[in-house]
TORROMAR-91724 format. One record per residue (C-alpha): residue in three letters; chain; x negated, y negated, z. Coordinates in steps of 0.2 Angstrom, whole numbers, padded with zeros to 4 digits. Example, Ala and Ser with C-alpha at 12.3 -4.5 7.8 and 13.67 -1.06 7.14 Angstrom:
BEGIN
<atom r="ala" c="A" px="-0062" py="0022" pz="0039"/>
<atom r="ser" c="A" px="-0068" py="0005" pz="0036"/>
This chain:
BEGIN
<atom r="met" c="A" px="0292" py="0396" pz="-0214"/>
<atom r="pro" c="A" px="0297" py="0377" pz="-0215"/>
<atom r="ala" c="A" px="0303" py="0370" pz="-0232"/>
<atom r="pro" c="A" px="0289" py="0363" pz="-0244"/>
<atom r="arg" c="A" px="0282" py="0346" pz="-0238"/>
<atom r="ser" c="A" px="0290" py="0331" pz="-0246"/>
<atom r="glu" c="A" px="0282" py="0314" pz="-0249"/>
<atom r="ile" c="A" px="0289" py="0298" pz="-0257"/>
<atom r="ala" c="A" px="0281" py="0287" pz="-0271"/>
<atom r="asn" c="A" px="0289" py="0271" pz="-0275"/>
<atom r="ser" c="A" px="0275" py="0264" pz="-0286"/>
<atom r="leu" c="A" px="0262" py="0272" pz="-0299"/>
<atom r="ser" c="A" px="0248" py="0267" pz="-0287"/>
<atom r="lys" c="A" px="0257" py="0277" pz="-0272"/>
<atom r="tyr" c="A" px="0260" py="0292" pz="-0284"/>
<atom r="thr" c="A" px="0242" py="0292" pz="-0289"/>
<atom r="ser" c="A" px="0236" py="0291" pz="-0271"/>
<atom r="leu" c="A" px="0247" py="0305" pz="-0266"/>
<atom r="ile" c="A" px="0240" py="0316" pz="-0281"/>
<atom r="glu" c="A" px="0222" py="0312" pz="-0277"/>
<atom r="gly" c="A" px="0225" py="0316" pz="-0258"/>
<atom r="val" c="A" px="0231" py="0333" pz="-0262"/>
<atom r="arg" c="A" px="0219" py="0336" pz="-0276"/>
<atom r="asn" c="A" px="0204" py="0332" pz="-0265"/>
<atom r="ser" c="A" px="0209" py="0345" pz="-0252"/>
<atom r="ala" c="A" px="0216" py="0358" pz="-0265"/>
<atom r="gly" c="A" px="0200" py="0367" pz="-0271"/>
<atom r="ser" c="A" px="0208" py="0375" pz="-0286"/>
<atom r="ser" c="A" px="0220" py="0370" pz="-0300"/>
<atom r="leu" c="A" px="0235" py="0359" pz="-0296"/>
<atom r="trp" c="A" px="0250" py="0360" pz="-0308"/>
<atom r="phe" c="A" px="0265" py="0347" pz="-0309"/>
<atom r="arg" c="A" px="0283" py="0348" pz="-0314"/>
<atom r="gly" c="A" px="0294" py="0333" pz="-0316"/>
<atom r="ile" c="A" px="0313" py="0334" pz="-0313"/>
<atom r="gly" c="A" px="0326" py="0321" pz="-0316"/>
<atom r="ser" c="A" px="0336" py="0325" pz="-0300"/>
<atom r="thr" c="A" px="0329" py="0330" pz="-0283"/>
<atom r="ser" c="A" px="0343" py="0343" pz="-0283"/>
<atom r="tyr" c="A" px="0336" py="0353" pz="-0298"/>
<atom r="leu" c="A" px="0329" py="0370" pz="-0293"/>
<atom r="leu" c="A" px="0313" py="0378" pz="-0298"/>
<atom r="ser" c="A" px="0321" py="0392" pz="-0308"/>
<atom r="pro" c="A" px="0318" py="0397" pz="-0326"/>
<atom r="thr" c="A" px="0332" py="0395" pz="-0339"/>
<atom r="leu" c="A" px="0336" py="0414" pz="-0341"/>
<atom r="tyr" c="A" px="0340" py="0414" pz="-0322"/>
<atom r="arg" c="A" px="0351" py="0399" pz="-0323"/>
<atom r="his" c="A" px="0365" py="0408" pz="-0333"/>
<atom r="pro" c="A" px="0382" py="0402" pz="-0329"/>
<atom r="thr" c="A" px="0390" py="0419" pz="-0326"/>
<atom r="val" c="A" px="0376" py="0432" pz="-0326"/>
<atom r="ser" c="A" px="0367" py="0433" pz="-0309"/>
<atom r="lys" c="A" px="0362" py="0451" pz="-0305"/>
<atom r="ile" c="A" px="0344" py="0454" pz="-0309"/>
<atom r="glu" c="A" px="0348" py="0470" pz="-0319"/>
<atom r="asp" c="A" px="0360" py="0461" pz="-0330"/>
<atom r="leu" c="A" px="0348" py="0446" pz="-0333"/>
<atom r="ile" c="A" px="0334" py="0458" pz="-0338"/>
<atom r="asn" c="A" px="0346" py="0467" pz="-0350"/>
<atom r="leu" c="A" px="0350" py="0450" pz="-0357"/>
<atom r="glu" c="A" px="0332" py="0446" pz="-0359"/>
<atom r="ser" c="A" px="0330" py="0461" pz="-0370"/>
<atom r="glu" c="A" px="0344" py="0456" pz="-0381"/>
<atom r="leu" c="A" px="0337" py="0438" pz="-0383"/>
<atom r="leu" c="A" px="0320" py="0445" pz="-0387"/>
<atom r="thr" c="A" px="0328" py="0457" pz="-0400"/>
<atom r="arg" c="A" px="0339" py="0444" pz="-0408"/>
<atom r="phe" c="A" px="0325" py="0430" pz="-0409"/>
<atom r="arg" c="A" px="0312" py="0443" pz="-0416"/>
<atom r="his" c="A" px="0324" py="0448" pz="-0430"/>
<atom r="arg" c="A" px="0332" py="0431" pz="-0434"/>
<atom r="ser" c="A" px="0316" py="0421" pz="-0433"/>
<atom r="ile" c="A" px="0306" py="0430" pz="-0447"/>
<atom r="pro" c="A" px="0311" py="0418" pz="-0461"/>
<atom r="tyr" c="A" px="0305" py="0403" pz="-0451"/>
<atom r="gln" c="A" px="0288" py="0410" pz="-0446"/>
<atom r="ser" c="A" px="0273" py="0404" pz="-0454"/>
<atom r="arg" c="A" px="0264" py="0420" pz="-0449"/>
<atom r="pro" c="A" px="0270" py="0436" pz="-0440"/>
<atom r="leu" c="A" px="0271" py="0436" pz="-0421"/>
<atom r="val" c="A" px="0257" py="0447" pz="-0414"/>
<atom r="asp" c="A" px="0265" py="0454" pz="-0398"/>
<atom r="gln" c="A" px="0279" py="0452" pz="-0385"/>
<atom r="trp" c="A" px="0270" py="0438" pz="-0376"/>
<atom r="glu" c="A" px="0268" py="0428" pz="-0392"/>
<atom r="leu" c="A" px="0287" py="0430" pz="-0395"/>
<atom r="leu" c="A" px="0291" py="0425" pz="-0377"/>
<atom r="phe" c="A" px="0281" py="0409" pz="-0379"/>
<atom r="met" c="A" px="0288" py="0405" pz="-0396"/>
<atom r="met" c="A" px="0306" py="0407" pz="-0388"/>
<atom r="gln" c="A" px="0301" py="0395" pz="-0374"/>
<atom r="his" c="A" px="0295" py="0382" pz="-0386"/>
<atom r="tyr" c="A" px="0311" py="0382" pz="-0395"/>
<atom r="gly" c="A" px="0322" py="0382" pz="-0380"/>
<atom r="val" c="A" px="0328" py="0400" pz="-0380"/>
<atom r="pro" c="A" px="0331" py="0405" pz="-0361"/>
<atom r="thr" c="A" px="0316" py="0415" pz="-0354"/>
<atom r="arg" c="A" px="0308" py="0419" pz="-0337"/>
<atom r="leu" c="A" px="0295" py="0406" pz="-0340"/>
<atom r="leu" c="A" px="0295" py="0389" pz="-0331"/>
<atom r="asp" c="A" px="0286" py="0374" pz="-0338"/>
<atom r="trp" c="A" px="0272" py="0365" pz="-0329"/>
<atom r="ser" c="A" px="0259" py="0353" pz="-0334"/>
<atom r="glu" c="A" px="0241" py="0351" pz="-0329"/>
<atom r="asn" c="A" px="0243" py="0332" pz="-0330"/>
<atom r="pro" c="A" px="0252" py="0323" pz="-0316"/>
<atom r="phe" c="A" px="0257" py="0308" pz="-0327"/>
<atom r="ile" c="A" px="0265" py="0320" pz="-0340"/>
<atom r="ala" c="A" px="0275" py="0327" pz="-0326"/>
<atom r="leu" c="A" px="0280" py="0310" pz="-0321"/>
<atom r="tyr" c="A" px="0285" py="0305" pz="-0338"/>
<atom r="phe" c="A" px="0297" py="0320" pz="-0339"/>
<atom r="ala" c="A" px="0304" py="0316" pz="-0322"/>
<atom r="ile" c="A" px="0308" py="0298" pz="-0327"/>
<atom r="thr" c="A" px="0315" py="0302" pz="-0344"/>
<atom r="ser" c="A" px="0325" py="0316" pz="-0338"/>
<atom r="ala" c="A" px="0333" py="0304" pz="-0325"/>
<atom r="glu" c="A" px="0336" py="0292" pz="-0339"/>
<atom r="asn" c="A" px="0349" py="0304" pz="-0346"/>
<atom r="arg" c="A" px="0359" py="0302" pz="-0331"/>
<atom r="met" c="A" px="0359" py="0283" pz="-0330"/>
<atom r="ser" c="A" px="0376" py="0274" pz="-0327"/>
<atom r="ala" c="A" px="0378" py="0256" pz="-0332"/>
<atom r="gly" c="A" px="0360" py="0254" pz="-0335"/>
<atom r="ala" c="A" px="0355" py="0260" pz="-0317"/>
<atom r="phe" c="A" px="0347" py="0277" pz="-0312"/>
<atom r="thr" c="A" px="0360" py="0287" pz="-0303"/>
<atom r="asn" c="A" px="0348" py="0300" pz="-0294"/>
<atom r="asp" c="A" px="0331" py="0301" pz="-0286"/>
<atom r="ala" c="A" px="0319" py="0310" pz="-0297"/>
<atom r="ala" c="A" px="0304" py="0321" pz="-0291"/>
<atom r="val" c="A" px="0288" py="0329" pz="-0296"/>
<atom r="trp" c="A" px="0283" py="0346" pz="-0289"/>
<atom r="leu" c="A" px="0265" py="0350" pz="-0286"/>
<atom r="leu" c="A" px="0260" py="0368" pz="-0287"/>
<atom r="his" c="A" px="0244" py="0374" pz="-0279"/>
<atom r="thr" c="A" px="0241" py="0388" pz="-0291"/>
<atom r="gly" c="A" px="0227" py="0397" pz="-0280"/>
<atom r="leu" c="A" px="0237" py="0397" pz="-0264"/>
<atom r="trp" c="A" px="0253" py="0403" pz="-0274"/>
<atom r="asn" c="A" px="0245" py="0417" pz="-0283"/>
<atom r="ser" c="A" px="0235" py="0423" pz="-0267"/>
<atom r="lys" c="A" px="0252" py="0426" pz="-0260"/>
<atom r="ala" c="A" px="0261" py="0432" pz="-0275"/>
<atom r="ile" c="A" px="0248" py="0444" pz="-0281"/>
<atom r="ser" c="A" px="0233" py="0446" pz="-0269"/>
<atom r="pro" c="A" px="0220" py="0435" pz="-0261"/>
<atom r="tyr" c="A" px="0208" py="0440" pz="-0275"/>
<atom r="trp" c="A" px="0218" py="0427" pz="-0286"/>
<atom r="lys" c="A" px="0216" py="0413" pz="-0273"/>
<atom r="gly" c="A" px="0204" py="0403" pz="-0285"/>
<atom r="arg" c="A" px="0210" py="0409" pz="-0302"/>
<atom r="val" c="A" px="0225" py="0406" pz="-0314"/>
<atom r="met" c="A" px="0230" py="0422" pz="-0323"/>
<atom r="ala" c="A" px="0229" py="0424" pz="-0342"/>
<atom r="ile" c="A" px="0234" py="0437" pz="-0354"/>
<atom r="pro" c="A" px="0227" py="0451" pz="-0354"/>
<atom r="asp" c="A" px="0224" py="0451" pz="-0335"/>
<atom r="ser" c="A" px="0231" py="0467" pz="-0328"/>
<atom r="pro" c="A" px="0243" py="0460" pz="-0315"/>
<atom r="leu" c="A" px="0253" py="0452" pz="-0329"/>
<atom r="glu" c="A" px="0257" py="0469" pz="-0336"/>
<atom r="gly" c="A" px="0271" py="0469" pz="-0323"/>
<atom r="tyr" c="A" px="0278" py="0453" pz="-0330"/>
<atom r="gln" c="A" px="0277" py="0457" pz="-0349"/>
<atom r="pro" c="A" px="0293" py="0453" pz="-0359"/>
<atom r="gly" c="A" px="0303" py="0469" pz="-0362"/>
<atom r="thr" c="A" px="0296" py="0477" pz="-0346"/>
<atom r="asp" c="A" px="0308" py="0490" pz="-0338"/>
<atom r="leu" c="A" px="0317" py="0483" pz="-0322"/>
<atom r="leu" c="A" px="0309" py="0497" pz="-0311"/>
<atom r="lys" c="A" px="0291" py="0491" pz="-0317"/>
<atom r="leu" c="A" px="0294" py="0473" pz="-0315"/>
<atom r="ser" c="A" px="0284" py="0464" pz="-0302"/>
<atom r="gln" c="A" px="0292" py="0454" pz="-0289"/>
<atom r="leu" c="A" px="0287" py="0436" pz="-0286"/>
<atom r="pro" c="A" px="0284" py="0422" pz="-0299"/>
<atom r="val" c="A" px="0265" py="0419" pz="-0303"/>
<atom r="ala" c="A" px="0255" py="0405" pz="-0311"/>
<atom r="met" c="A" px="0248" py="0410" pz="-0328"/>
<atom r="ala" c="A" px="0240" py="0401" pz="-0342"/>
<atom r="gly" c="A" px="0251" py="0401" pz="-0358"/>
<atom r="leu" c="A" px="0248" py="0403" pz="-0376"/>
<atom r="his" c="A" px="0245" py="0385" pz="-0384"/>
<atom r="asn" c="A" px="0255" py="0389" pz="-0399"/>
<atom r="ser" c="A" px="0261" py="0372" pz="-0403"/>
<atom r="pro" c="A" px="0254" py="0354" pz="-0404"/>
<atom r="arg" c="A" px="0267" py="0349" pz="-0391"/>
<atom r="ile" c="A" px="0261" py="0362" pz="-0378"/>
<atom r="val" c="A" px="0243" py="0356" pz="-0381"/>
<atom r="ala" c="A" px="0248" py="0337" pz="-0379"/>
<atom r="gln" c="A" px="0258" py="0341" pz="-0364"/>
<atom r="arg" c="A" px="0244" py="0351" pz="-0356"/>
<atom r="gly" c="A" px="0257" py="0365" pz="-0354"/>
<atom r="ala" c="A" px="0256" py="0378" pz="-0340"/>
<atom r="phe" c="A" px="0268" py="0391" pz="-0334"/>
<atom r="thr" c="A" px="0275" py="0401" pz="-0320"/>
<atom r="ile" c="A" px="0283" py="0418" pz="-0325"/>
<atom r="phe" c="A" px="0296" py="0425" pz="-0314"/>
<atom r="gly" c="A" px="0298" py="0444" pz="-0310"/>
<atom r="his" c="A" px="0311" py="0454" pz="-0301"/>
<atom r="gln" c="A" px="0315" py="0440" pz="-0289"/>
<atom r="asn" c="A" px="0327" py="0427" pz="-0297"/>
<atom r="thr" c="A" px="0327" py="0416" pz="-0282"/>
<atom r="pro" c="A" px="0320" py="0398" pz="-0285"/>
<atom r="met" c="A" px="0302" py="0395" pz="-0280"/>
<atom r="glu" c="A" px="0305" py="0382" pz="-0266"/>
<atom r="ile" c="A" px="0317" py="0395" pz="-0258"/>
<atom r="leu" c="A" px="0305" py="0409" pz="-0260"/>
<atom r="tyr" c="A" px="0292" py="0397" pz="-0252"/>
<atom r="glu" c="A" px="0302" py="0398" pz="-0236"/>
<atom r="gln" c="A" px="0308" py="0416" pz="-0237"/>
<atom r="glu" c="A" px="0291" py="0424" pz="-0241"/>
<atom r="ser" c="A" px="0280" py="0413" pz="-0230"/>
<atom r="phe" c="A" px="0269" py="0406" pz="-0244"/>
<atom r="pro" c="A" px="0253" py="0397" pz="-0238"/>
<atom r="ala" c="A" px="0256" py="0379" pz="-0232"/>
<atom r="asp" c="A" px="0256" py="0366" pz="-0246"/>
<atom r="ala" c="A" px="0257" py="0379" pz="-0260"/>
<atom r="leu" c="A" px="0272" py="0368" pz="-0265"/>
<atom r="ile" c="A" px="0274" py="0350" pz="-0262"/>
<atom r="lys" c="A" px="0288" py="0338" pz="-0268"/>
<atom r="ile" c="A" px="0285" py="0320" pz="-0272"/>
<atom r="val" c="A" px="0302" py="0311" pz="-0272"/>
<atom r="leu" c="A" px="0304" py="0296" pz="-0284"/>
<atom r="pro" c="A" px="0317" py="0284" pz="-0277"/>
<atom r="lys" c="A" px="0330" py="0279" pz="-0290"/>
<atom r="ala" c="A" px="0328" py="0261" pz="-0286"/>
<atom r="his" c="A" px="0310" py="0261" pz="-0291"/>
<atom r="leu" c="A" px="0311" py="0272" pz="-0307"/>
<atom r="ser" c="A" px="0312" py="0257" pz="-0319"/>
<atom r="glu" c="A" px="0296" py="0250" pz="-0311"/>
<atom r="leu" c="A" px="0288" py="0267" pz="-0312"/>
<atom r="arg" c="A" px="0293" py="0270" pz="-0330"/>
<atom r="asp" c="A" px="0286" py="0253" pz="-0335"/>
<atom r="ser" c="A" px="0270" py="0256" pz="-0326"/>
<atom r="leu" c="A" px="0268" py="0273" pz="-0334"/>
<atom r="phe" c="A" px="0271" py="0267" pz="-0351"/>
<atom r="gly" c="A" px="0259" py="0253" pz="-0348"/>
<atom r="ile" c="A" px="0245" py="0265" pz="-0346"/>
<atom r="gly" c="A" px="0248" py="0274" pz="-0362"/>
<atom r="tyr" c="A" px="0260" py="0288" pz="-0357"/>
<atom r="ala" c="A" px="0273" py="0284" pz="-0370"/>
<atom r="asp" c="A" px="0284" py="0295" pz="-0380"/>
<atom r="ser" c="A" px="0272" py="0298" pz="-0395"/>
<atom r="met" c="A" px="0259" py="0304" pz="-0384"/>
<atom r="ile" c="A" px="0270" py="0317" pz="-0376"/>
<atom r="tyr" c="A" px="0278" py="0322" pz="-0392"/>
<atom r="pro" c="A" px="0264" py="0320" pz="-0405"/>
<atom r="asp" c="A" px="0275" py="0321" pz="-0420"/>
<atom r="leu" c="A" px="0288" py="0310" pz="-0430"/>
<atom r="ser" c="A" px="0301" py="0314" pz="-0417"/>
<atom r="gly" c="A" px="0291" py="0307" pz="-0403"/>
<atom r="leu" c="A" px="0286" py="0291" pz="-0414"/>
<atom r="ala" c="A" px="0304" py="0288" pz="-0418"/>
<atom r="ile" c="A" px="0309" py="0289" pz="-0399"/>
<atom r="glu" c="A" px="0295" py="0277" pz="-0395"/>
<atom r="ile" c="A" px="0300" py="0264" pz="-0408"/>
<atom r="lys" c="A" px="0318" py="0265" pz="-0403"/>
<atom r="arg" c="A" px="0313" py="0261" pz="-0385"/>
<atom r="ser" c="A" px="0301" py="0247" pz="-0390"/>
<atom r="phe" c="A" px="0315" py="0238" pz="-0399"/>
<atom r="gly" c="A" px="0328" py="0240" pz="-0385"/>
<atom r="phe" c="A" px="0338" py="0254" pz="-0391"/>
<atom r="gly" c="A" px="0334" py="0265" pz="-0377"/>
<atom r="ala" c="A" px="0329" py="0284" pz="-0380"/>
């Protein structure tokens, strides 16, 4: 199977046109993930550990992380966490490594994250890397990862196929390929960012490599490259239509970032 299709967007109008072209032919949900460098892989934080790589060791590590967070987070909870799924999404929200990979249902929010992540790598006021937005055709992906029955649907708790991905699942019972699932909207940020997720199973290989190895349907994954020479223009156009920091982060932190940026302090 060839690598995922790659397109180039050097303006907001070109980006929008590419999204609309894919959306019109998709027939089911499209999700989007922005990355600050084209070299970044579609792999969740748990599977990016600098020294642990064997799947059995990673799953043991997940168990330890779940236990530590569950025990230590009690004083900071406004209410008790109901189950392991809620615990997992709370960990993801606060940056603890998990098998979840963030996506958005909104292509402009993904574009925001691609550009602002690339900003962190700027040198002498210039972008140093091309950024990118990945498009995930959830129906095509799940039809291969689970079964054709899921071609037009996104899974949600408590759908039975997700039992094989549940946090704390024994390695021998863990399902193989990552799948697209609706997440728990347990924070204002996830709601504002139209958050969605893929959850990984036994395979700790990045999604774009699995796309080739497992012969996923054509265009289940598509990459839109954002050339570094055009990122400043793309950023100004995106902010110009209202996708600024306080919209993405609907709290005082987001407002502070937006004010800093507005007065020339950067972000």
